[in-house]
C-alpha positions in Angstrom: 16.8 -10.8 -15.7 16.6 -11.2 -11.9 15.1 -8.2 -10.0 15.4 -8.0 -6.2 12.6 -5.9 -4.7 13.1 -4.3 -1.3 10.7 -2.5 1.0 12.8 -1.1 3.9 11.2 0.2 7.1 12.9 1.8 10.0 13.4 -1.5 11.8 12.4 -4.0 9.1 13.1 -5.1 5.6 11.0 -7.1 3.2 12.2 -8.6 0.0 11.2 -10.6 -3.1 13.5 -11.9 -5.9 11.8 -12.1 -9.3 12.8 -13.9 -12.4 11.4 -11.5 -15.0 11.3 -14.0 -17.8 8.1 -15.5 -16.4 7.7 -13.0 -13.4 8.0 -15.9 -11.0 9.2 -15.3 -7.4 12.4 -17.2 -6.7 12.6 -16.3 -3.0 11.0 -13.9 -0.6 11.4 -13.0 3.1 11.6 -10.4 5.8 13.8 -9.2 8.6 12.2 -7.7 11.7 13.6 -5.9 14.7 16.6 -4.5 12.9 18.7 -2.7 15.4 18.3 -5.3 18.1 20.3 -8.4 19.2 17.1 -10.5 18.6 16.4 -9.6 15.0 14.2 -12.2 13.2 14.9 -13.3 9.7 12.5 -15.4 7.7 13.5 -16.6 4.3 11.2 -18.5 1.8 13.1 -19.9 -1.2 10.8 -21.4 -3.9 10.6 -25.2 -3.7 12.7 -25.4 -0.5 12.1 -25.3 3.2 11.6 -22.0 5.0 14.5 -20.6 7.0 14.0 -18.8 10.3 16.8 -17.5 12.5 17.3 -15.0 15.3 20.5 -13.0 15.4 22.0 -9.6 16.0 21.3 -7.3 13.1 22.0 -3.7 14.1 21.6 -1.8 10.8 20.3 -2.2 7.2 23.7 -2.8 5.6 24.1 -6.0 7.6 20.5 -6.9 6.9 21.1 -6.7 3.1 24.2 -8.7 3.5 22.3 -11.4 5.4 19.7 -11.5 2.6 22.3 -11.8 -0.2 24.1 -14.6 1.7 20.8 -16.6 1.9 20.0 -16.0 -1.8 23.3 -17.7 -2.8 23.5 -20.2 0.1 24.3 -23.8 -1.0 21.3 -25.2 0.7 18.9 -22.4 1.1 19.8 -20.2 -1.9 18.3 -19.8 -5.4 21.2 -18.2 -7.2 24.8 -19.3 -7.8 26.2 -15.8 -7.2 24.9 -12.3 -6.3 26.2 -11.3 -9.8 23.0 -12.9 -11.1 21.0 -10.0 -9.5 20.7 -7.6 -12.4 18.9 -4.8 -10.6 17.2 -3.7 -7.3 13.8 -2.0 -7.0 12.8 -0.1 -3.9 9.4 1.1 -2.7 9.5 4.7 -1.6 6.4 6.1 0.0 6.6 9.8 -0.8 7.7 11.3 -4.1 6.0 14.7 -3.5 5.4 16.6 -6.7 9.0 15.8 -7.9 8.3 12.3 -9.2 5.4 11.4 -11.4 7.0 8.2 -12.5 9.5 5.5 -11.3 13.1 6.5 -11.8 16.6 5.0 -11.6 18.6 6.0 -8.5 21.1 8.8 -9.1 22.7 11.2 -6.7 20.1 13.8 -7.7 17.2 11.4 -7.0 18.7 10.6 -3.6 19.0 14.3 -2.7 15.4 14.9 -3.7 14.1 11.9 -1.6 16.0 13.3 1.4 14.4 16.7 0.7 11.0 15.0 1.0 11.8 13.5 4.5 9.6 16.1 6.1 6.6 14.9 4.2 7.1 11.3 5.2 9.3 11.3 8.3 8.4 7.6 9.2 8.9 6.2 5.7 11.3 8.0 3.4 14.4 8.0 5.8 13.9 4.2 6.1 13.7 3.7 2.4 16.9 5.7 2.0 18.6 3.3 4.4 17.7 0.5 2.1 19.1 2.3 -1.0 22.4 3.1 0.8 22.7 -0.5 2.2 22.3 -2.0 -1.4 25.0 0.5 -2.6 27.3 -0.7 0.2 26.9 -4.4 -0.8 26.4 -4.1 -4.5 27.8 -0.8 -5.7 27.6 -1.6 -9.4 24.0 -2.9 -9.5 21.4 -0.4 -10.9 18.7 0.6 -8.5 15.2 2.0 -9.2 12.7 3.7 -6.9 8.9 3.3 -7.3 6.8 5.9 -5.4 3.5 5.2 -3.7 2.4 8.8 -4.6 3.4 8.8 -8.3 0.2 7.2 -9.7 -1.9 9.9 -8.0 0.0 12.8 -9.7 -2.7 12.8 -12.4 -5.2 14.3 -9.9 -6.6 17.7 -11.0 -6.2 20.7 -8.7 -9.7 20.7 -7.4 -9.1 17.2 -6.0 -5.5 17.7 -4.6 -5.7 21.2 -3.2 -7.0 22.0 0.3 -9.2 25.0 1.0 -6.5 26.8 3.1 -4.3 29.7 2.4 -2.4 29.1 -0.9 0.8 30.2 0.6 1.0 26.8 2.4 0.9 25.1 -1.0 3.3 27.4 -2.7 5.9 27.4 0.1 5.5 24.1 1.8 3.6 21.9 -0.8 0.7 21.2 1.5 -1.7 19.3 -0.7 -3.2 15.9 -1.2 -0.7 13.3 -2.5 -2.3 10.0 -1.9 -0.7 6.6 -1.3 -0.9 2.9 -2.2 -0.4 4.0 -5.8 1.3 0.9 -7.0 -1.7 -1.2 -5.7 -4.3 1.0 -7.2 -2.5 1.0 -10.5 -2.1 -2.8 -10.5 -5.6 -3.7 -9.6 -7.2 -1.2 -12.0 -5.2 -2.8 -14.9 -6.2 -6.3 -13.8 -9.8 -5.2 -13.5 -9.9 -4.0 -17.1 -8.3 -7.3 -18.2 -10.8 -9.3 -16.2 -13.8 -7.3 -17.6 -12.4 -7.5 -21.1 -12.7 -3.8 -21.6 -10.1 -1.1 -22.3 -9.0 0.6 -19.2 -9.3 3.9 -21.0 -13.1 3.4 -21.1 -13.6 2.5 -17.5 -14.7 4.4 -14.3 -13.4 2.4 -11.3 -13.3 2.8 -7.6 -10.4 0.7 -6.2 -10.5 -0.1 -2.5 -7.1 -1.0 -1.0 -8.3 -2.2 2.4 -5.6 -3.4 4.8 -4.4 -2.1 8.1 -3.8 1.0 6.2 -6.7 1.7 3.8 -7.5 4.0 0.9 -9.9 4.3 -2.0 -9.1 5.8 -5.4 -11.3 7.1 -8.2 -9.7 5.9 -11.5 -11.1 7.3 -14.7 -9.6 6.1 -18.0 -6.7 4.6 -16.2 -5.8 7.7 -14.3 -6.3 8.6 -10.6 -8.6 11.6 -10.4 -9.1 11.4 -6.6 -8.0 9.4 -3.6 -8.8 9.2 0.1 -5.4 9.6 1.7 -4.1 13.1 1.8 -0.8 14.8 2.4 -0.1 11.9 4.7 -1.6 8.4 5.0 -3.7 9.6 8.0 -6.5 11.2 6.1 -9.5 9.3 4.6 -10.9 5.9 5.7 -11.1 4.6 9.1 -8.1 2.2 9.4 -6.6 -0.3 11.8 -5.0 2.2 14.1 -5.5 5.5 12.1 -8.5 7.8 12.6 -9.0 8.8 9.0 -11.2 11.9 8.5 -12.1 14.0 11.5 -12.9 17.6 12.4 -9.5 19.4 12.4 -10.6 21.4 15.5 -10.5 18.1 17.5 -6.7 18.3 17.4 -6.2 21.6 19.4 -9.2 20.8 21.6 -7.9 17.3 22.6 -4.4 18.8 23.2 -5.8 21.4 25.5 -8.2 19.1 27.5 -5.6 16.3 27.9 -2.4 18.4 28.0 -1.0 16.5 25.0 2.1 17.5 23.0 2.2 17.5 19.2 4.0 14.2 19.3 1.4 12.7 21.6 -1.6 13.8 19.5 0.1 12.5 16.4 0.7 9.2 18.0 -2.9 9.0 19.1 -4.3 9.7 15.7 -1.8 7.3 13.9 -1.3 4.5 16.3 -4.2 4.4 18.9 -7.3 5.3 16.9 -9.4 3.5 14.2 -10.6 0.0 14.8 -8.3 -0.4 17.8 -9.8 2.6 19.6 -13.5 1.8 19.0 -13.3 -2.0 19.5 -11.4 -1.5 22.7 -8.2 -3.2 21.8 -7.9 -4.9 18.4 -6.9 -3.5 15.0 -7.3 -6.8 13.2 -10.5 -7.2 11.2 -10.5 -10.9 11.8 -10.5 -10.4 15.6 -13.2 -7.7 15.3 -15.5 -10.0 13.3 -15.0 -12.9 15.8 -15.7 -10.6 18.7 -18.8 -9.1 17.0 -20.2 -12.5 16.2 -19.7 -13.4 19.9 -21.9 -10.5 20.9 -19.2 -7.8 21.6 -21.1 -4.4 21.1 -17.9 -2.4 20.8 -16.5 -4.7 18.1 -19.9 -4.4 16.2 -19.7 -0.6 16.5 -16.1 -0.6 15.1 -17.1 -2.8 12.2 -20.2 -0.7 11.4 -18.2 2.6 11.5 -15.5 1.1 9.3 -18.0 -0.2 6.7 -20.1 3.0 6.7 -17.1 5.2 6.0 -15.8 3.0 3.2 -19.3 3.0 1.6 -19.5 6.8 1.8 -16.2 7.1 -0.1 -17.4 4.8 -2.9 -20.6 6.8 -3.2 -18.6 10.1 -3.3 -16.4 8.8 -6.0 -19.3 7.6 -8.0 -20.5 11.2 -7.9 -17.0 12.6 -8.7 -16.9 10.6 -11.9 -20.6 10.8 -12.7 -21.0 7.1 -12.5 -18.8 3.9 -12.1 -18.4 0.7 -14.0 -16.8 -1.4 -11.3 -15.7 -1.5 -7.7 -12.5 -3.4 -6.8 -11.6 -4.8 -3.4 -8.0 -5.6 -2.6 -5.4 -6.0 0.1 -5.6 -8.0 3.3 -9.1 -7.0 4.5 -10.5 -6.3 1.1 -9.4 -9.7 -0.2 -10.3 -11.8 2.8 -13.3 -10.3 4.7 -16.4 -11.8 3.1 -18.6 -10.0 5.7 -17.2 -6.5 5.0 -17.7 -6.9 1.2 -21.2 -8.2 1.8 -22.1 -5.2 4.1 -20.8 -2.7 1.6 -22.4 -4.3 -1.5 -25.8 -4.8 0.1 -25.9 -1.0 0.8 -25.0 0.0 -2.8 -28.1 -1.2 -4.6 -28.9 2.4 -5.6 -25.8 2.2 -7.9 -27.2 -1.0 -9.5 -25.0 -3.4 -7.5 -26.5 -6.9 -7.5 -24.6 -8.9 -5.0 -23.8 -12.6 -5.5 -23.4 -14.1 -2.0 -22.2 -17.5 -3.3 -19.5 -16.0 -5.4 -18.4 -13.8 -2.5 -17.8 -16.9 -0.4 -15.7 -18.7 -3.0 -12.4 -18.4 -4.7 -10.2 -17.0 -2.0 -6.9 -15.7 -3.4 -8.2 -15.6 -7.0 -9.5 -12.8 -9.1 -13.2 -13.0 -9.3 -16.6 -11.3 -9.6 -18.9 -11.1 -6.6 -21.9 -9.6 -8.4 -24.4 -11.1 -10.8 -23.9 -11.0 -14.6 -26.7 -8.6 -14.8 -25.3 -6.2 -12.2 -25.1 -2.6 -13.6 -22.0 -2.0 -11.5 -19.6 -5.0 -11.3 -17.8 -5.7 -8.0 -14.5 -7.6 -8.2 -12.0 -9.0 -5.8 -8.4 -8.8 -7.1 -5.4 -9.8 -5.0 -2.8 -7.0 -5.2 0.8 -7.4 -6.1 2.7 -4.2 -5.4 6.1 -6.1 -5.5 5.5 -7.2 -9.0 4.7 -3.6 -10.1 8.0 -2.5 -8.6 9.9 -5.3 -10.4 8.2 -4.5 -13.7 9.0 -0.8 -13.4 12.6 -1.6 -12.5 13.0 -4.0 -15.4 11.6 -1.4 -17.8 13.9 1.4 -16.6 17.0 -0.8 -16.7 16.1 -2.1 -20.2 15.5 1.5 -21.4 18.9 2.6 -20.0 20.7 -0.3 -21.8 18.9 0.4 -25.1 
């Protein structure tokens, strides 16, 4: 079975085509700047040369049509016909309390995703565009949706409720939802396999550290707490997001700087985090380079980032009354030796015995970066959210057929 996985943004679309027999990637790519005359398409078919073109792509239906044409192109394609695509799986950021698992797309599912637009105004409408675009191009192909929030629906009430009037939860569903669920689920399962222990017996802290970043406390394979909240703004310091701060800062800054709601939201989401403290960059690689060159602002940004991450790991160790392993994943987590080293060397109280040589080696591979005698193991596990989406889509389609 061939599964096409799509992650649609408001002006972008990423895709991967999986052959589920061996879970291999037949092709992958992305389209950027949708809605413009200079949209950029990058297509990477397995075993063939990369294709890159700039053209007018004004909406998602055309973008999907372009992708399908490339997948069956005589020179650049990997399929003989689009009829060989058996199903399409979509990433959807917010499933609210409505979706605790991945589901096949129905009219009722689409209506519920639309109802949740207010909870994820930057993401869910874009994901819906992807679903509609696939329907327009392949009306008879089953589609599934995999929600970032679903994995965290196992959190208990003390973890997901905020200490504010309950009417806001009852009427408007103001609560912690958490995100990056597919990534946290994937790496927790891979961690159990790596350690050779049943997932049900493990207490894990998984750290998805990219431009957006979150930690999760996973006990017995279930999420019991996570750092992102009702939106992806809460929690860790991120590339351009503030993470945790005193809520009173919002009205105070609005009054002092005469900011609108839109402007304060933009400040916290797009102009804070590493970018704000370093003085310009949200990229950890650039932060480290500048820090090593003596830039004090970059050093401060790095130290704040590491400190806040370490605090969450410690908090989740307390929440679960201990931990067996810490997992680093995503762009920064997988690639920043310096960040992992700084975090681990400050966690000796947990029994972490850091292995500096192992930390430097094996980029792109699952590995342990602590000694064999370390009481708490620390792992680096590359995430694969697209594979999780493909697997869930395959399972749902197979169940429907059976």
